[in-house]
Kinemage of the C-alpha trace (Angstrom):
@kinemage 1
@onewidth
@group {chain A} dominant
@subgroup {mainchain}
@vectorlist {calphas} color= white
{ca met a 1} P 85.045 -11.520 48.572
{ca phe a 2} L 85.658 -7.879 49.379
{ca lys a 3} L 88.039 -5.953 47.130
{ca ile a 4} L 90.135 -2.905 47.772
{ca ile a 5} L 91.831 -1.523 44.712
{ca his a 6} L 94.201 1.299 45.619
{ca lys a 7} L 94.053 4.367 43.395
{ca gly a 8} L 97.270 5.784 44.843
{ca asn a 9} L 98.210 9.136 46.331
{ca tyr a 10} L 101.913 8.947 45.587
{ca gly a 11} L 102.004 9.522 41.900
{ca lys a 12} L 101.941 7.655 38.680
{ca gln a 13} L 104.569 5.117 39.749
{ca ile a 14} L 102.400 3.691 42.523
{ca arg a 15} L 99.277 3.641 40.361
{ca lys a 16} L 101.235 1.871 37.642
{ca leu a 17} L 102.586 -0.717 40.097
{ca leu a 18} L 99.134 -1.465 41.482
{ca lys a 19} L 97.142 -1.111 38.271
{ca asn a 20} L 96.931 -4.830 37.663
{ca met a 21} L 96.856 -6.020 41.272
{ca glu a 22} L 94.182 -6.430 43.894
{ca val a 23} L 93.725 -7.842 47.358
{ca ile a 24} L 90.585 -9.789 48.164
{ca ala a 25} L 89.383 -11.136 51.482
{ca gly a 26} L 86.489 -13.347 52.523
{ca leu a 27} L 85.448 -16.875 51.648
{ca pro a 28} L 87.170 -18.256 48.562
{ca lys a 29} L 85.746 -20.850 46.214
{ca gly a 30} L 86.519 -24.328 47.429
{ca ser a 31} L 86.215 -23.426 51.127
{ca gly a 32} L 84.911 -26.889 51.866
{ca ser a 33} L 81.695 -28.448 53.079
{ca tyr a 34} L 80.071 -29.373 56.355
{ca pro a 35} L 79.165 -32.973 57.242
{ca asp a 36} L 75.536 -32.271 56.247
{ca gly a 37} L 76.662 -31.386 52.694
{ca lys a 38} L 76.194 -27.610 52.892
{ca thr a 39} L 79.169 -25.693 51.598
{ca val a 40} L 80.985 -23.135 53.717
{ca ile a 41} L 80.030 -20.544 51.080
{ca glu a 42} L 76.320 -21.387 51.477
{ca val a 43} L 76.493 -21.170 55.265
{ca gly a 44} L 78.496 -17.953 55.015
{ca ala a 45} L 76.016 -16.321 52.635
{ca thr a 46} L 73.071 -17.416 54.771
{ca asn a 47} L 74.592 -15.796 57.827
{ca glu a 48} L 76.009 -12.726 56.077
{ca phe a 49} L 72.665 -11.770 54.554
{ca gly a 50} L 70.167 -13.681 56.713
{ca thr a 51} L 67.022 -15.497 55.639
{ca glu a 52} L 63.390 -15.467 56.648
{ca asn a 53} L 64.260 -17.546 59.731
{ca ile a 54} L 67.898 -16.615 60.360
{ca pro a 55} L 68.950 -13.062 61.246
{ca ala a 56} L 71.788 -11.487 59.260
{ca arg a 57} L 75.115 -11.727 61.033
{ca ser a 58} L 77.507 -9.840 58.818
{ca phe a 59} L 81.048 -11.095 59.305
{ca ile a 60} L 82.312 -9.708 55.970
{ca arg a 61} L 80.634 -6.419 55.068
{ca thr a 62} L 80.155 -4.901 58.520
{ca pro a 63} L 83.701 -5.450 59.842
{ca ile a 64} L 85.182 -4.010 56.647
{ca gln a 65} L 82.793 -1.037 56.732
{ca asn a 66} L 83.628 -0.429 60.408
{ca ser a 67} L 87.367 -0.698 59.703
{ca lys a 68} L 87.581 1.559 56.646
{ca lys a 69} L 89.658 4.172 58.480
{ca asp a 70} L 92.186 1.561 59.638
{ca ile a 71} L 92.339 -0.031 56.196
{ca phe a 72} L 92.783 3.249 54.321
{ca lys a 73} L 95.371 4.427 56.864
{ca leu a 74} L 97.362 1.246 56.214
{ca val a 75} L 96.969 1.715 52.448
{ca ala a 76} L 98.358 5.265 52.770
{ca ile a 77} L 101.296 4.086 54.886
{ca gln a 78} L 102.073 1.280 52.469
{ca ser a 79} L 101.774 3.613 49.459
{ca lys a 80} L 104.393 5.862 50.987
{ca lys a 81} L 106.649 2.867 51.694
{ca met a 82} L 106.337 1.720 48.094
{ca tyr a 83} L 107.106 5.233 46.864
{ca glu a 84} L 110.211 5.278 49.065
{ca leu a 85} L 111.143 1.796 47.771
{ca lys a 86} L 110.834 0.365 51.309
{ca ser a 87} L 108.131 -2.114 50.305
{ca thr a 88} L 106.907 -3.994 47.280
{ca pro a 89} L 103.329 -3.989 45.975
{ca asp a 90} L 102.953 -7.665 46.923
{ca ala a 91} L 104.203 -7.115 50.479
{ca ser a 92} L 102.091 -3.995 50.978
{ca leu a 93} L 98.905 -5.580 49.669
{ca glu a 94} L 99.629 -8.682 51.762
{ca leu a 95} L 99.521 -6.488 54.893
{ca val a 96} L 96.236 -4.914 53.793
{ca gly a 97} L 94.741 -8.357 53.115
{ca thr a 98} L 95.879 -9.641 56.507
{ca leu a 99} L 94.230 -6.673 58.220
{ca met a 100} L 90.956 -7.277 56.356
{ca glu a 101} L 91.030 -11.006 57.140
{ca asn a 102} L 91.713 -10.355 60.819
{ca lys a 103} L 88.882 -7.812 61.092
{ca met a 104} L 86.463 -10.379 59.657
{ca lys a 105} L 87.645 -13.100 62.035
{ca glu a 106} L 87.475 -10.742 65.034
{ca ser a 107} L 83.805 -10.092 64.277
{ca phe a 108} L 82.981 -13.639 65.407
{ca val a 109} L 83.685 -12.624 69.013
{ca asp a 110} L 83.234 -8.826 68.899
{ca asn a 111} L 79.750 -8.152 67.505
{ca asp a 112} L 76.171 -7.231 68.330
{ca trp a 113} L 74.553 -10.227 66.656
{ca gln a 114} L 71.219 -11.576 67.772
{ca glu a 115} L 71.577 -14.673 69.954
{ca asn a 116} L 70.698 -18.084 68.612
{ca ser a 117} L 67.084 -19.203 68.823
{ca gln a 118} L 66.072 -21.642 71.562
{ca ser a 119} L 65.856 -24.479 69.043
{ca thr a 120} L 69.403 -23.749 67.835
{ca ile a 121} L 70.692 -23.497 71.403
{ca lys a 122} L 69.107 -26.859 72.176
{ca lys a 123} L 70.609 -28.471 69.053
{ca lys a 124} L 74.022 -26.803 69.280
{ca gly a 125} L 74.348 -26.390 73.024
{ca ser a 126} L 75.362 -22.727 72.797
{ca ser a 127} L 73.735 -19.325 72.462
{ca thr a 128} L 76.760 -17.877 70.644
{ca pro a 129} L 76.050 -17.329 66.926
{ca leu a 130} L 78.426 -18.766 64.316
{ca ile a 131} L 80.687 -20.412 66.888
{ca asp a 132} L 80.342 -24.152 66.563
{ca ser a 133} L 83.029 -26.105 64.729
{ca gly a 134} L 85.007 -22.999 63.712
{ca gln a 135} L 85.004 -24.107 60.080
{ca leu a 136} L 83.410 -20.910 58.741
{ca arg a 137} L 85.802 -18.613 60.581
{ca gln a 138} L 88.832 -20.714 59.644
{ca ala a 139} L 87.846 -20.539 55.960
{ca ile a 140} L 88.155 -16.737 55.871
{ca thr a 141} L 91.327 -15.778 54.063
{ca his a 142} L 92.829 -13.194 51.731
{ca glu a 143} L 94.746 -13.238 48.507
{ca val a 144} L 96.896 -10.771 46.596
{ca arg a 145} L 96.506 -11.408 42.911
{ca lys a 146} L 96.822 -10.010 39.444
{ca lys a 147} L 93.595 -8.758 37.849
């Protein structure tokens, strides 16, 4: 899970409101298993970091890194809204979490990942990495929670 904990630019009130809250996005515990018994977390980690035989296909770290400007812009906008009492911490962090989740899911179709190997293409019937049953992508979510 990727965390963004807002430090706040709009004074002590905002920092106090958000002090004990966080938004996380990625693959939560209990994301399920595939028919072969591998968990979604295992498959996700294998693809996020790669192995000796599987190239890394970062669908968590890279999209968040590439979207930092968008995420921090939204955090700034939402901080101002909270300061002006036009939003609540929960609602503002929910928007940030949704943005992070969507950026991760978008990476499944907008990426520069190495194509599948010939053996994988033969087995799966596709050269597109990480697009098979959709289970991994569907498991990506976000949560606003108390620390």
